[in-house]
C-alpha positions in Angstrom: 133.5 222.8 216.8 133.3 224.5 220.1 130.1 226.4 219.8 130.4 227.7 223.4 133.7 229.4 222.7 132.3 230.9 219.5 129.3 232.2 221.3 131.5 233.8 224.0 133.5 235.6 221.3 130.3 236.7 219.5 128.9 238.1 222.8 132.1 240.0 223.5 131.8 241.6 220.1 128.0 242.1 220.4 127.6 240.2 217.2 124.4 238.1 216.6 124.0 235.1 214.4 122.2 237.3 212.0 125.2 239.7 211.9 127.5 236.8 211.4 125.5 235.3 208.6 125.4 238.7 206.9 129.2 239.1 207.3 129.7 235.7 205.7 127.2 236.3 202.9 125.1 233.3 203.8 121.6 232.8 205.1 120.9 232.2 208.7 119.7 228.7 208.0 123.0 228.0 206.3 124.8 229.3 209.4 122.8 227.2 211.7 123.6 224.1 209.6 127.3 224.9 209.9 127.0 225.6 213.7 125.3 222.3 214.2 127.9 220.4 212.2 125.6 219.4 209.4 127.8 221.2 206.9 131.4 222.6 207.3 132.6 226.2 207.3 134.7 227.0 204.3 138.3 228.3 204.7 137.1 231.7 203.5 134.3 231.8 206.1 136.7 230.8 208.9 139.1 233.5 207.8 136.2 236.1 207.8 135.2 235.1 211.3 138.8 235.2 212.5 139.2 238.7 211.2 135.9 240.0 212.4 136.3 238.6 215.9 140.1 239.2 216.0 140.8 235.6 216.9 144.3 234.5 217.9 145.7 231.2 216.6 144.8 229.6 219.9 141.3 230.9 219.9 140.8 229.8 216.2 141.9 226.3 217.0 139.8 226.2 220.2 136.7 227.2 218.2 137.0 225.4 214.9 139.2 222.4 215.6 138.2 221.3 219.0 136.1 218.2 219.4 133.4 219.5 221.7 129.9 218.4 221.0 127.6 221.1 219.5 
């Protein structure tokens, strides 16, 4: 996961981690575990993030399927 690319998109949309957790229907602690790589995002969660942040295919791959360290 490329956390830096995700944070950039969140900043552009003025979306906080709290907002993102609420959007996904999960707790902030669950979100932090996903962001740190302790647990994985579900397909439904990735789809929700994609829709909310209006991510292109390229951006989606860059964020979720890139092997950058957290």
